[in-house]
PDB file of N, CA, C and O in Angstrom, chain B, residues numbered from 101:
ATOM      1  N   MET B 101     -17.748  24.234  17.567  1.00  0.00           N
ATOM      2  CA  MET B 101     -17.685  24.188  19.021  1.00  0.00           C
ATOM      3  C   MET B 101     -16.291  23.764  19.441  1.00  0.00           C
ATOM      4  O   MET B 101     -15.837  22.699  19.023  1.00  0.00           O
ATOM      5  N   LEU B 102     -15.593  24.546  20.245  1.00  0.00           N
ATOM      6  CA  LEU B 102     -14.297  24.211  20.698  1.00  0.00           C
ATOM      7  C   LEU B 102     -14.357  23.101  21.669  1.00  0.00           C
ATOM      8  O   LEU B 102     -15.102  23.169  22.647  1.00  0.00           O
ATOM      9  N   GLU B 103     -13.582  22.056  21.431  1.00  0.00           N
ATOM     10  CA  GLU B 103     -13.544  20.862  22.302  1.00  0.00           C
ATOM     11  C   GLU B 103     -12.254  20.744  23.106  1.00  0.00           C
ATOM     12  O   GLU B 103     -12.237  20.383  24.283  1.00  0.00           O
ATOM     13  N   ILE B 104     -11.144  21.079  22.377  1.00  0.00           N
ATOM     14  CA  ILE B 104      -9.819  20.912  22.989  1.00  0.00           C
ATOM     15  C   ILE B 104      -9.008  22.179  22.708  1.00  0.00           C
ATOM     16  O   ILE B 104      -9.002  22.666  21.578  1.00  0.00           O
ATOM     17  N   LEU B 105      -8.355  22.693  23.678  1.00  0.00           N
ATOM     18  CA  LEU B 105      -7.386  23.781  23.385  1.00  0.00           C
ATOM     19  C   LEU B 105      -5.989  23.315  23.726  1.00  0.00           C
ATOM     20  O   LEU B 105      -5.724  22.914  24.859  1.00  0.00           O
ATOM     21  N   LEU B 106      -5.099  23.365  22.761  1.00  0.00           N
ATOM     22  CA  LEU B 106      -3.671  23.004  22.964  1.00  0.00           C
ATOM     23  C   LEU B 106      -2.795  24.241  23.012  1.00  0.00           C
ATOM     24  O   LEU B 106      -2.823  25.081  22.113  1.00  0.00           O
ATOM     25  N   ILE B 107      -2.042  24.332  24.045  1.00  0.00           N
ATOM     26  CA  ILE B 107      -1.005  25.363  24.109  1.00  0.00           C
ATOM     27  C   ILE B 107       0.322  24.711  24.367  1.00  0.00           C
ATOM     28  O   ILE B 107       0.509  24.032  25.377  1.00  0.00           O
ATOM     29  N   LEU B 108       1.293  24.927  23.406  1.00  0.00           N
ATOM     30  CA  LEU B 108       2.694  24.376  23.593  1.00  0.00           C
ATOM     31  C   LEU B 108       3.590  25.566  23.726  1.00  0.00           C
ATOM     32  O   LEU B 108       3.440  26.623  23.113  1.00  0.00           O
ATOM     33  N   TRP B 109       4.528  25.295  24.577  1.00  0.00           N
ATOM     34  CA  TRP B 109       5.543  26.424  24.822  1.00  0.00           C
ATOM     35  C   TRP B 109       6.916  25.839  25.302  1.00  0.00           C
ATOM     36  O   TRP B 109       7.065  24.683  25.698  1.00  0.00           O
ATOM     37  N   ARG B 110       7.852  26.746  25.218  1.00  0.00           N
ATOM     38  CA  ARG B 110       9.145  26.459  25.786  1.00  0.00           C
ATOM     39  C   ARG B 110       9.217  26.865  27.184  1.00  0.00           C
ATOM     40  O   ARG B 110       8.413  27.718  27.560  1.00  0.00           O
ATOM     41  N   LEU B 111      10.040  26.395  27.992  1.00  0.00           N
ATOM     42  CA  LEU B 111      10.168  26.715  29.398  1.00  0.00           C
ATOM     43  C   LEU B 111      10.197  28.182  29.767  1.00  0.00           C
ATOM     44  O   LEU B 111       9.608  28.572  30.776  1.00  0.00           O
ATOM     45  N   SER B 112      10.894  29.040  28.947  1.00  0.00           N
ATOM     46  CA  SER B 112      11.049  30.400  29.162  1.00  0.00           C
ATOM     47  C   SER B 112       9.682  31.135  29.200  1.00  0.00           C
ATOM     48  O   SER B 112       9.531  32.139  29.897  1.00  0.00           O
ATOM     49  N   TYR B 113       8.749  30.645  28.482  1.00  0.00           N
ATOM     50  CA  TYR B 113       7.439  31.206  28.495  1.00  0.00           C
ATOM     51  C   TYR B 113       6.781  31.081  29.917  1.00  0.00           C
ATOM     52  O   TYR B 113       6.180  32.015  30.448  1.00  0.00           O
ATOM     53  N   ALA B 114       6.948  29.861  30.475  1.00  0.00           N
ATOM     54  CA  ALA B 114       6.335  29.648  31.871  1.00  0.00           C
ATOM     55  C   ALA B 114       7.092  30.339  32.928  1.00  0.00           C
ATOM     56  O   ALA B 114       6.556  30.600  34.005  1.00  0.00           O
ATOM     57  N   LEU B 115       8.405  30.669  32.651  1.00  0.00           N
ATOM     58  CA  LEU B 115       9.062  31.511  33.754  1.00  0.00           C
ATOM     59  C   LEU B 115       8.674  32.928  33.837  1.00  0.00           C
ATOM     60  O   LEU B 115       8.966  33.641  34.797  1.00  0.00           O
ATOM     61  N   ASN B 116       7.993  33.328  32.784  1.00  0.00           N
ATOM     62  CA  ASN B 116       7.586  34.850  32.716  1.00  0.00           C
ATOM     63  C   ASN B 116       6.153  35.171  32.771  1.00  0.00           C
ATOM     64  O   ASN B 116       5.789  36.346  32.818  1.00  0.00           O
ATOM     65  N   LEU B 117       5.269  34.134  32.768  1.00  0.00           N
ATOM     66  CA  LEU B 117       3.861  34.346  32.895  1.00  0.00           C
ATOM     67  C   LEU B 117       3.236  33.474  33.899  1.00  0.00           C
ATOM     68  O   LEU B 117       3.579  32.294  33.977  1.00  0.00           O
ATOM     69  N   TYR B 118       2.316  33.991  34.696  1.00  0.00           N
ATOM     70  CA  TYR B 118       1.541  33.170  35.682  1.00  0.00           C
ATOM     71  C   TYR B 118       0.434  32.453  34.929  1.00  0.00           C
ATOM     72  O   TYR B 118       0.014  32.914  33.868  1.00  0.00           O
ATOM     73  N   ASN B 119      -0.036  31.362  35.444  1.00  0.00           N
ATOM     74  CA  ASN B 119      -1.169  30.636  34.835  1.00  0.00           C
ATOM     75  C   ASN B 119      -2.381  31.490  34.639  1.00  0.00           C
ATOM     76  O   ASN B 119      -3.035  31.355  33.604  1.00  0.00           O
ATOM     77  N   ASN B 120      -2.740  32.378  35.572  1.00  0.00           N
ATOM     78  CA  ASN B 120      -3.926  33.161  35.519  1.00  0.00           C
ATOM     79  C   ASN B 120      -3.742  34.238  34.347  1.00  0.00           C
ATOM     80  O   ASN B 120      -4.710  34.627  33.692  1.00  0.00           O
ATOM     81  N   GLU B 121      -2.566  34.650  34.147  1.00  0.00           N
ATOM     82  CA  GLU B 121      -2.396  35.613  33.002  1.00  0.00           C
ATOM     83  C   GLU B 121      -2.643  34.880  31.677  1.00  0.00           C
ATOM     84  O   GLU B 121      -3.357  35.387  30.813  1.00  0.00           O
ATOM     85  N   ILE B 122      -2.079  33.741  31.525  1.00  0.00           N
ATOM     86  CA  ILE B 122      -2.340  32.872  30.267  1.00  0.00           C
ATOM     87  C   ILE B 122      -3.787  32.573  30.118  1.00  0.00           C
ATOM     88  O   ILE B 122      -4.337  32.720  29.026  1.00  0.00           O
ATOM     89  N   THR B 123      -4.461  32.139  31.221  1.00  0.00           N
ATOM     90  CA  THR B 123      -5.806  31.732  31.183  1.00  0.00           C
ATOM     91  C   THR B 123      -6.698  33.000  30.739  1.00  0.00           C
ATOM     92  O   THR B 123      -7.637  32.830  29.962  1.00  0.00           O
ATOM     93  N   ALA B 124      -6.405  34.178  31.211  1.00  0.00           N
ATOM     94  CA  ALA B 124      -7.195  35.319  30.897  1.00  0.00           C
ATOM     95  C   ALA B 124      -7.085  35.626  29.418  1.00  0.00           C
ATOM     96  O   ALA B 124      -8.082  35.992  28.795  1.00  0.00           O
ATOM     97  N   ILE B 125      -5.940  35.491  28.855  1.00  0.00           N
ATOM     98  CA  ILE B 125      -5.706  35.781  27.406  1.00  0.00           C
ATOM     99  C   ILE B 125      -6.485  34.764  26.598  1.00  0.00           C
ATOM    100  O   ILE B 125      -7.164  35.094  25.626  1.00  0.00           O
ATOM    101  N   VAL B 126      -6.367  33.513  27.031  1.00  0.00           N
ATOM    102  CA  VAL B 126      -7.046  32.411  26.177  1.00  0.00           C
ATOM    103  C   VAL B 126      -8.532  32.464  26.229  1.00  0.00           C
ATOM    104  O   VAL B 126      -9.224  32.302  25.223  1.00  0.00           O
ATOM    105  N   VAL B 127      -9.058  32.716  27.528  1.00  0.00           N
ATOM    106  CA  VAL B 127     -10.516  32.831  27.652  1.00  0.00           C
ATOM    107  C   VAL B 127     -11.025  33.977  26.829  1.00  0.00           C
ATOM    108  O   VAL B 127     -12.018  33.799  26.124  1.00  0.00           O
ATOM    109  N   ASP B 128     -10.425  35.132  26.865  1.00  0.00           N
ATOM    110  CA  ASP B 128     -10.857  36.235  26.102  1.00  0.00           C
ATOM    111  C   ASP B 128     -10.827  35.952  24.610  1.00  0.00           C
ATOM    112  O   ASP B 128     -11.739  36.312  23.867  1.00  0.00           O
ATOM    113  N   ALA B 129      -9.753  35.298  24.196  1.00  0.00           N
ATOM    114  CA  ALA B 129      -9.676  34.980  22.795  1.00  0.00           C
ATOM    115  C   ALA B 129     -10.652  34.048  22.239  1.00  0.00           C
ATOM    116  O   ALA B 129     -11.166  34.237  21.137  1.00  0.00           O
ATOM    117  N   VAL B 130     -10.937  32.965  23.041  1.00  0.00           N
ATOM    118  CA  VAL B 130     -11.931  31.962  22.695  1.00  0.00           C
ATOM    119  C   VAL B 130     -13.315  32.620  22.602  1.00  0.00           C
ATOM    120  O   VAL B 130     -14.058  32.412  21.643  1.00  0.00           O
ATOM    121  N   ARG B 131     -13.626  33.392  23.594  1.00  0.00           N
ATOM    122  CA  ARG B 131     -14.937  34.086  23.702  1.00  0.00           C
ATOM    123  C   ARG B 131     -15.110  35.039  22.465  1.00  0.00           C
ATOM    124  O   ARG B 131     -16.212  35.156  21.928  1.00  0.00           O
ATOM    125  N   ALA B 132     -14.034  35.699  22.036  1.00  0.00           N
ATOM    126  CA  ALA B 132     -14.127  36.665  20.920  1.00  0.00           C
ATOM    127  C   ALA B 132     -13.912  36.023  19.633  1.00  0.00           C
ATOM    128  O   ALA B 132     -13.960  36.710  18.613  1.00  0.00           O
ATOM    129  N   GLY B 133     -13.671  34.730  19.575  1.00  0.00           N
ATOM    130  CA  GLY B 133     -13.472  33.992  18.307  1.00  0.00           C
ATOM    131  C   GLY B 133     -12.179  34.416  17.576  1.00  0.00           C
ATOM    132  O   GLY B 133     -12.104  34.429  16.348  1.00  0.00           O
ATOM    133  N   ILE B 134     -11.144  34.768  18.415  1.00  0.00           N
ATOM    134  CA  ILE B 134      -9.843  35.137  17.830  1.00  0.00           C
ATOM    135  C   ILE B 134      -9.147  33.921  17.409  1.00  0.00           C
ATOM    136  O   ILE B 134      -9.225  32.873  18.050  1.00  0.00           O
ATOM    137  N   ASP B 135      -8.383  34.073  16.202  1.00  0.00           N
ATOM    138  CA  ASP B 135      -7.613  33.029  15.519  1.00  0.00           C
ATOM    139  C   ASP B 135      -6.608  32.478  16.507  1.00  0.00           C
ATOM    140  O   ASP B 135      -6.132  33.258  17.332  1.00  0.00           O
ATOM    141  N   PRO B 136      -6.230  31.173  16.502  1.00  0.00           N
ATOM    142  CA  PRO B 136      -5.225  30.625  17.330  1.00  0.00           C
ATOM    143  C   PRO B 136      -3.850  31.282  17.183  1.00  0.00           C
ATOM    144  O   PRO B 136      -3.112  31.492  18.145  1.00  0.00           O
ATOM    145  N   GLN B 137      -3.556  31.590  15.924  1.00  0.00           N
ATOM    146  CA  GLN B 137      -2.221  32.357  15.738  1.00  0.00           C
ATOM    147  C   GLN B 137      -2.142  33.627  16.379  1.00  0.00           C
ATOM    148  O   GLN B 137      -1.102  33.973  16.939  1.00  0.00           O
ATOM    149  N   VAL B 138      -3.239  34.411  16.341  1.00  0.00           N
ATOM    150  CA  VAL B 138      -3.279  35.742  17.047  1.00  0.00           C
ATOM    151  C   VAL B 138      -3.157  35.490  18.457  1.00  0.00           C
ATOM    152  O   VAL B 138      -2.401  36.196  19.123  1.00  0.00           O
ATOM    153  N   THR B 139      -3.889  34.462  19.041  1.00  0.00           N
ATOM    154  CA  THR B 139      -3.803  34.195  20.480  1.00  0.00           C
ATOM    155  C   THR B 139      -2.398  33.831  20.842  1.00  0.00           C
ATOM    156  O   THR B 139      -1.930  34.289  21.884  1.00  0.00           O
ATOM    157  N   ALA B 140      -1.713  33.084  20.108  1.00  0.00           N
ATOM    158  CA  ALA B 140      -0.246  32.689  20.380  1.00  0.00           C
ATOM    159  C   ALA B 140       0.616  33.964  20.379  1.00  0.00           C
ATOM    160  O   ALA B 140       1.509  34.153  21.205  1.00  0.00           O
ATOM    161  N   GLN B 141       0.294  34.821  19.409  1.00  0.00           N
ATOM    162  CA  GLN B 141       1.110  36.075  19.360  1.00  0.00           C
ATOM    163  C   GLN B 141       0.853  36.990  20.598  1.00  0.00           C
ATOM    164  O   GLN B 141       1.777  37.624  21.107  1.00  0.00           O
ATOM    165  N   LYS B 142      -0.418  37.042  21.068  1.00  0.00           N
ATOM    166  CA  LYS B 142      -0.745  37.860  22.237  1.00  0.00           C
ATOM    167  C   LYS B 142       0.020  37.233  23.494  1.00  0.00           C
ATOM    168  O   LYS B 142       0.596  37.972  24.292  1.00  0.00           O
ATOM    169  N   ILE B 143       0.007  35.941  23.632  1.00  0.00           N
ATOM    170  CA  ILE B 143       0.663  35.280  24.692  1.00  0.00           C
ATOM    171  C   ILE B 143       2.232  35.592  24.638  1.00  0.00           C
ATOM    172  O   ILE B 143       2.844  36.003  25.624  1.00  0.00           O
ATOM    173  N   ALA B 144       2.772  35.380  23.508  1.00  0.00           N
ATOM    174  CA  ALA B 144       4.178  35.582  23.263  1.00  0.00           C
ATOM    175  C   ALA B 144       4.629  37.014  23.522  1.00  0.00           C
ATOM    176  O   ALA B 144       5.712  37.257  24.054  1.00  0.00           O
ATOM    177  N   ALA B 145       3.797  37.929  23.144  1.00  0.00           N
ATOM    178  CA  ALA B 145       4.078  39.392  23.279  1.00  0.00           C
ATOM    179  C   ALA B 145       4.128  39.682  24.785  1.00  0.00           C
ATOM    180  O   ALA B 145       5.038  40.360  25.263  1.00  0.00           O
ATOM    181  N   LEU B 146       3.074  39.127  25.577  1.00  0.00           N
ATOM    182  CA  LEU B 146       3.142  39.445  27.032  1.00  0.00           C
ATOM    183  C   LEU B 146       4.319  38.797  27.651  1.00  0.00           C
ATOM    184  O   LEU B 146       4.961  39.396  28.513  1.00  0.00           O
ATOM    185  N   ALA B 147       4.624  37.660  27.277  1.00  0.00           N
ATOM    186  CA  ALA B 147       5.766  36.895  27.818  1.00  0.00           C
ATOM    187  C   ALA B 147       7.076  37.608  27.502  1.00  0.00           C
ATOM    188  O   ALA B 147       7.979  37.625  28.339  1.00  0.00           O
ATOM    189  N   ARG B 148       7.195  38.170  26.365  1.00  0.00           N
ATOM    190  CA  ARG B 148       8.439  38.948  25.995  1.00  0.00           C
ATOM    191  C   ARG B 148       8.534  40.185  26.804  1.00  0.00           C
ATOM    192  O   ARG B 148       9.613  40.561  27.262  1.00  0.00           O
ATOM    193  N   LYS B 149       7.309  40.892  27.007  1.00  0.00           N
ATOM    194  CA  LYS B 149       7.344  42.074  27.801  1.00  0.00           C
ATOM    195  C   LYS B 149       7.701  41.839  29.214  1.00  0.00           C
ATOM    196  O   LYS B 149       8.344  42.678  29.845  1.00  0.00           O
ATOM    197  N   ARG B 150       7.273  40.638  29.773  1.00  0.00           N
ATOM    198  CA  ARG B 150       7.609  40.318  31.182  1.00  0.00           C
ATOM    199  C   ARG B 150       9.171  39.862  31.249  1.00  0.00           C
ATOM    200  O   ARG B 150       9.852  40.141  32.235  1.00  0.00           O
ATOM    201  N   ALA B 151       9.640  39.220  30.254  1.00  0.00           N
ATOM    202  CA  ALA B 151      10.942  38.758  30.191  1.00  0.00           C
ATOM    203  C   ALA B 151      11.999  39.848  30.290  1.00  0.00           C
ATOM    204  O   ALA B 151      13.079  39.608  30.830  1.00  0.00           O
ATOM    205  N   VAL B 152      11.693  41.109  29.751  1.00  0.00           N
ATOM    206  CA  VAL B 152      12.622  42.158  29.795  1.00  0.00           C
ATOM    207  C   VAL B 152      12.356  43.158  30.963  1.00  0.00           C
ATOM    208  O   VAL B 152      13.116  44.095  31.201  1.00  0.00           O
ATOM    209  N   SER B 153      11.274  42.905  31.643  1.00  0.00           N
ATOM    210  CA  SER B 153      10.900  43.776  32.784  1.00  0.00           C
ATOM    211  C   SER B 153      11.894  43.608  33.906  1.00  0.00           C
ATOM    212  O   SER B 153      12.226  42.473  34.246  1.00  0.00           O
ATOM    213  N   LYS B 154      12.367  44.636  34.477  1.00  0.00           N
ATOM    214  CA  LYS B 154      13.290  44.568  35.575  1.00  0.00           C
ATOM    215  C   LYS B 154      12.628  44.586  36.963  1.00  0.00           C
ATOM    216  O   LYS B 154      13.275  44.315  37.975  1.00  0.00           O
ATOM    217  N   TYR B 155      11.342  44.907  36.988  1.00  0.00           N
ATOM    218  CA  TYR B 155      10.679  45.131  38.276  1.00  0.00           C
ATOM    219  C   TYR B 155       9.402  44.339  38.454  1.00  0.00           C
ATOM    220  O   TYR B 155       8.912  44.259  39.580  1.00  0.00           O
ATOM    221  N   ARG B 156       8.822  43.742  37.405  1.00  0.00           N
ATOM    222  CA  ARG B 156       7.638  43.035  37.498  1.00  0.00           C
ATOM    223  C   ARG B 156       7.844  41.699  38.177  1.00  0.00           C
ATOM    224  O   ARG B 156       8.817  41.005  37.880  1.00  0.00           O
ATOM    225  N   GLN B 157       6.934  41.308  39.103  1.00  0.00           N
ATOM    226  CA  GLN B 157       6.969  40.068  39.703  1.00  0.00           C
ATOM    227  C   GLN B 157       6.593  38.910  38.756  1.00  0.00           C
ATOM    228  O   GLN B 157       5.478  38.984  38.238  1.00  0.00           O
ATOM    229  N   THR B 158       7.318  37.926  38.481  1.00  0.00           N
ATOM    230  CA  THR B 158       7.152  36.797  37.604  1.00  0.00           C
ATOM    231  C   THR B 158       7.298  35.489  38.311  1.00  0.00           C
ATOM    232  O   THR B 158       7.762  35.441  39.451  1.00  0.00           O
ATOM    233  N   PRO B 159       6.898  34.394  37.636  1.00  0.00           N
ATOM    234  CA  PRO B 159       7.239  33.079  38.280  1.00  0.00           C
ATOM    235  C   PRO B 159       8.718  32.907  38.414  1.00  0.00           C
ATOM    236  O   PRO B 159       9.130  32.281  39.390  1.00  0.00           O
ATOM    237  N   PHE B 160       9.544  33.382  37.562  1.00  0.00           N
ATOM    238  CA  PHE B 160      10.981  33.269  37.655  1.00  0.00           C
ATOM    239  C   PHE B 160      11.428  34.049  38.892  1.00  0.00           C
ATOM    240  O   PHE B 160      12.169  33.478  39.693  1.00  0.00           O
ATOM    241  N   SER B 161      11.041  35.292  39.110  1.00  0.00           N
ATOM    242  CA  SER B 161      11.507  36.032  40.228  1.00  0.00           C
ATOM    243  C   SER B 161      10.968  35.552  41.575  1.00  0.00           C
ATOM    244  O   SER B 161      11.593  35.720  42.622  1.00  0.00           O
ATOM    245  N   THR B 162       9.773  34.944  41.500  1.00  0.00           N
ATOM    246  CA  THR B 162       9.208  34.355  42.764  1.00  0.00           C
ATOM    247  C   THR B 162       9.991  33.155  43.128  1.00  0.00           C
ATOM    248  O   THR B 162      10.327  32.997  44.301  1.00  0.00           O
ATOM    249  N   ALA B 163      10.317  32.274  42.189  1.00  0.00           N
ATOM    250  CA  ALA B 163      11.065  31.075  42.496  1.00  0.00           C
ATOM    251  C   ALA B 163      12.487  31.485  43.030  1.00  0.00           C
ATOM    252  O   ALA B 163      12.986  30.909  43.997  1.00  0.00           O
ATOM    253  N   ALA B 164      13.103  32.483  42.372  1.00  0.00           N
ATOM    254  CA  ALA B 164      14.400  32.996  42.897  1.00  0.00           C
ATOM    255  C   ALA B 164      14.323  33.469  44.354  1.00  0.00           C
ATOM    256  O   ALA B 164      15.149  33.136  45.203  1.00  0.00           O
ATOM    257  N   GLN B 165      13.215  34.313  44.596  1.00  0.00           N
ATOM    258  CA  GLN B 165      13.089  34.803  45.912  1.00  0.00           C
ATOM    259  C   GLN B 165      12.899  33.650  46.989  1.00  0.00           C
ATOM    260  O   GLN B 165      13.438  33.690  48.096  1.00  0.00           O
ATOM    261  N   ASP B 166      12.126  32.680  46.577  1.00  0.00           N
ATOM    262  CA  ASP B 166      11.840  31.458  47.437  1.00  0.00           C
ATOM    263  C   ASP B 166      13.088  30.699  47.784  1.00  0.00           C
ATOM    264  O   ASP B 166      13.175  30.044  48.823  1.00  0.00           O
ATOM    265  N   ALA B 167      14.118  30.803  46.841  1.00  0.00           N
ATOM    266  CA  ALA B 167      15.347  30.130  46.977  1.00  0.00           C
ATOM    267  C   ALA B 167      16.384  31.017  47.696  1.00  0.00           C
ATOM    268  O   ALA B 167      17.521  30.600  47.917  1.00  0.00           O
ATOM    269  N   GLY B 168      15.979  32.221  48.049  1.00  0.00           N
ATOM    270  CA  GLY B 168      16.856  33.140  48.885  1.00  0.00           C
ATOM    271  C   GLY B 168      17.588  34.206  48.096  1.00  0.00           C
ATOM    272  O   GLY B 168      18.400  34.977  48.607  1.00  0.00           O
ATOM    273  N   PHE B 169      17.250  34.199  46.823  1.00  0.00           N
ATOM    274  CA  PHE B 169      17.912  35.281  46.014  1.00  0.00           C
ATOM    275  C   PHE B 169      17.142  36.579  45.991  1.00  0.00           C
ATOM    276  O   PHE B 169      15.919  36.566  46.132  1.00  0.00           O
ATOM    277  N   THR B 170      17.818  37.697  45.819  1.00  0.00           N
ATOM    278  CA  THR B 170      17.174  38.991  45.629  1.00  0.00           C
ATOM    279  C   THR B 170      17.006  39.142  44.172  1.00  0.00           C
ATOM    280  O   THR B 170      17.980  39.308  43.438  1.00  0.00           O
ATOM    281  N   CYS B 171      15.810  39.089  43.744  1.00  0.00           N
ATOM    282  CA  CYS B 171      15.530  39.059  42.286  1.00  0.00           C
ATOM    283  C   CYS B 171      14.137  39.668  42.038  1.00  0.00           C
ATOM    284  O   CYS B 171      13.193  39.480  42.805  1.00  0.00           O
ATOM    285  N   SER B 172      14.074  40.390  40.946  1.00  0.00           N
ATOM    286  CA  SER B 172      12.733  40.877  40.418  1.00  0.00           C
ATOM    287  C   SER B 172      12.878  40.853  38.853  1.00  0.00           C
ATOM    288  O   SER B 172      13.954  40.788  38.259  1.00  0.00           O
ATOM    289  N   GLY B 173      11.706  40.911  38.310  1.00  0.00           N
ATOM    290  CA  GLY B 173      11.644  40.882  36.800  1.00  0.00           C
ATOM    291  C   GLY B 173      11.612  39.466  36.231  1.00  0.00           C
ATOM    292  O   GLY B 173      11.551  38.457  36.933  1.00  0.00           O
ATOM    293  N   GLY B 174      11.658  39.478  34.910  1.00  0.00           N
ATOM    294  CA  GLY B 174      11.518  38.263  34.162  1.00  0.00           C
ATOM    295  C   GLY B 174      12.870  37.670  33.784  1.00  0.00           C
ATOM    296  O   GLY B 174      13.924  38.189  34.152  1.00  0.00           O
ATOM    297  N   LYS B 175      12.810  36.577  33.044  1.00  0.00           N
ATOM    298  CA  LYS B 175      14.023  35.844  32.653  1.00  0.00           C
ATOM    299  C   LYS B 175      14.090  35.929  31.114  1.00  0.00           C
ATOM    300  O   LYS B 175      13.348  35.221  30.433  1.00  0.00           O
ATOM    301  N   PRO B 176      14.965  36.779  30.563  1.00  0.00           N
ATOM    302  CA  PRO B 176      15.136  36.812  29.069  1.00  0.00           C
ATOM    303  C   PRO B 176      15.542  35.553  28.535  1.00  0.00           C
ATOM    304  O   PRO B 176      16.470  34.936  29.059  1.00  0.00           O
ATOM    305  N   ASP B 177      14.900  35.090  27.484  1.00  0.00           N
ATOM    306  CA  ASP B 177      15.155  33.845  26.860  1.00  0.00           C
ATOM    307  C   ASP B 177      14.322  33.757  25.568  1.00  0.00           C
ATOM    308  O   ASP B 177      13.461  34.615  25.373  1.00  0.00           O
ATOM    309  N   ASP B 178      14.516  32.819  24.716  1.00  0.00           N
ATOM    310  CA  ASP B 178      13.686  32.672  23.627  1.00  0.00           C
ATOM    311  C   ASP B 178      12.269  32.242  24.000  1.00  0.00           C
ATOM    312  O   ASP B 178      12.068  31.454  24.924  1.00  0.00           O
ATOM    313  N   ILE B 179      11.308  32.764  23.279  1.00  0.00           N
ATOM    314  CA  ILE B 179       9.904  32.507  23.545  1.00  0.00           C
ATOM    315  C   ILE B 179       9.235  31.962  22.422  1.00  0.00           C
ATOM    316  O   ILE B 179       9.218  32.565  21.349  1.00  0.00           O
ATOM    317  N   THR B 180       8.606  30.716  22.611  1.00  0.00           N
ATOM    318  CA  THR B 180       7.966  30.081  21.541  1.00  0.00           C
ATOM    319  C   THR B 180       6.583  29.591  22.052  1.00  0.00           C
ATOM    320  O   THR B 180       6.509  28.885  23.057  1.00  0.00           O
ATOM    321  N   VAL B 181       5.529  29.962  21.371  1.00  0.00           N
ATOM    322  CA  VAL B 181       4.117  29.537  21.778  1.00  0.00           C
ATOM    323  C   VAL B 181       3.383  29.127  20.610  1.00  0.00           C
ATOM    324  O   VAL B 181       3.352  29.834  19.603  1.00  0.00           O
ATOM    325  N   VAL B 182       2.780  27.999  20.695  1.00  0.00           N
ATOM    326  CA  VAL B 182       1.829  27.477  19.635  1.00  0.00           C
ATOM    327  C   VAL B 182       0.476  27.213  20.270  1.00  0.00           C
ATOM    328  O   VAL B 182       0.409  26.502  21.273  1.00  0.00           O
ATOM    329  N   VAL B 183      -0.602  27.755  19.729  1.00  0.00           N
ATOM    330  CA  VAL B 183      -1.933  27.569  20.041  1.00  0.00           C
ATOM    331  C   VAL B 183      -2.685  26.891  19.086  1.00  0.00           C
ATOM    332  O   VAL B 183      -2.596  27.278  17.920  1.00  0.00           O
ATOM    333  N   SER B 184      -3.473  25.870  19.384  1.00  0.00           N
ATOM    334  CA  SER B 184      -4.386  25.185  18.469  1.00  0.00           C
ATOM    335  C   SER B 184      -5.695  24.986  18.989  1.00  0.00           C
ATOM    336  O   SER B 184      -5.792  24.520  20.125  1.00  0.00           O
ATOM    337  N   TYR B 185      -6.742  25.272  18.322  1.00  0.00           N
ATOM    338  CA  TYR B 185      -8.117  24.900  18.733  1.00  0.00           C
ATOM    339  C   TYR B 185      -8.514  23.680  17.965  1.00  0.00           C
ATOM    340  O   TYR B 185      -8.358  23.588  16.747  1.00  0.00           O
ATOM    341  N   VAL B 186      -9.042  22.729  18.731  1.00  0.00           N
ATOM    342  CA  VAL B 186      -9.510  21.483  18.086  1.00  0.00           C
ATOM    343  C   VAL B 186     -10.982  21.342  18.363  1.00  0.00           C
ATOM    344  O   VAL B 186     -11.397  21.347  19.522  1.00  0.00           O
ATOM    345  N   ALA B 187     -11.823  21.210  17.275  1.00  0.00           N
ATOM    346  CA  ALA B 187     -13.207  21.117  17.394  1.00  0.00           C
ATOM    347  C   ALA B 187     -13.702  19.885  16.592  1.00  0.00           C
ATOM    348  O   ALA B 187     -13.028  19.409  15.679  1.00  0.00           O
ATOM    349  N   ALA B 188     -14.850  19.411  16.949  1.00  0.00           N
ATOM    350  CA  ALA B 188     -15.510  18.293  16.240  1.00  0.00           C
ATOM    351  C   ALA B 188     -16.003  18.798  14.894  1.00  0.00           C
ATOM    352  O   ALA B 188     -16.493  19.920  14.767  1.00  0.00           O
ATOM    353  N   ASN B 189     -15.859  17.942  13.900  1.00  0.00           N
ATOM    354  CA  ASN B 189     -16.430  18.256  12.570  1.00  0.00           C
ATOM    355  C   ASN B 189     -17.792  17.625  12.496  1.00  0.00           C
ATOM    356  O   ASN B 189     -17.889  16.399  12.457  1.00  0.00           O
ATOM    357  N   GLU B 190     -18.834  18.393  12.475  1.00  0.00           N
ATOM    358  CA  GLU B 190     -20.239  17.883  12.466  1.00  0.00           C
ATOM    359  C   GLU B 190     -20.551  17.183  11.149  1.00  0.00           C
ATOM    360  O   GLU B 190     -21.565  16.493  11.046  1.00  0.00           O
ATOM    361  N   ASN B 191     -19.731  17.341  10.182  1.00  0.00           N
ATOM    362  CA  ASN B 191     -20.027  16.812   8.849  1.00  0.00           C
ATOM    363  C   ASN B 191     -19.375  15.346   8.622  1.00  0.00           C
ATOM    364  O   ASN B 191     -19.627  14.701   7.604  1.00  0.00           O
ATOM    365  N   ILE B 192     -18.573  14.899   9.575  1.00  0.00           N
ATOM    366  CA  ILE B 192     -17.884  13.596   9.492  1.00  0.00           C
ATOM    367  C   ILE B 192     -18.902  12.470   9.763  1.00  0.00           C
ATOM    368  O   ILE B 192     -19.605  12.538  10.771  1.00  0.00           O
ATOM    369  N   ASP B 193     -19.005  11.484   8.942  1.00  0.00           N
ATOM    370  CA  ASP B 193     -19.908  10.332   9.099  1.00  0.00           C
ATOM    371  C   ASP B 193     -19.342   9.455  10.274  1.00  0.00           C
ATOM    372  O   ASP B 193     -18.231   8.927  10.228  1.00  0.00           O
ATOM    373  N   LYS B 194     -20.175   9.356  11.286  1.00  0.00           N
ATOM    374  CA  LYS B 194     -19.734   8.649  12.529  1.00  0.00           C
ATOM    375  C   LYS B 194     -19.948   7.183  12.500  1.00  0.00           C
ATOM    376  O   LYS B 194     -19.687   6.517  13.502  1.00  0.00           O
ATOM    377  N   ASP B 195     -20.404   6.639  11.424  1.00  0.00           N
ATOM    378  CA  ASP B 195     -20.656   5.176  11.358  1.00  0.00           C
ATOM    379  C   ASP B 195     -19.416   4.392  11.370  1.00  0.00           C
ATOM    380  O   ASP B 195     -19.462   3.163  11.320  1.00  0.00           O
TER     381      ASP B 195
END
């Protein structure tokens, strides 16, 4: 049983994906029993796709527009994602 889900990333990841996009990937992965490494790869692949997009609305382009800049697309940068599922071990003696 999954008790804790850890997702660690560098800033560039958050500049290219909205929270709802990340949540959708993670929820689907957990429900399907997908390995954390594969989940991280899926998130990184989508972040990379958004980073090189010239026309897609991203958190980066939204923030730039809010600051008065004409901007669309993602922010190319390095992308690092680590996903870990933490679950209770039912076999551990709790005394």
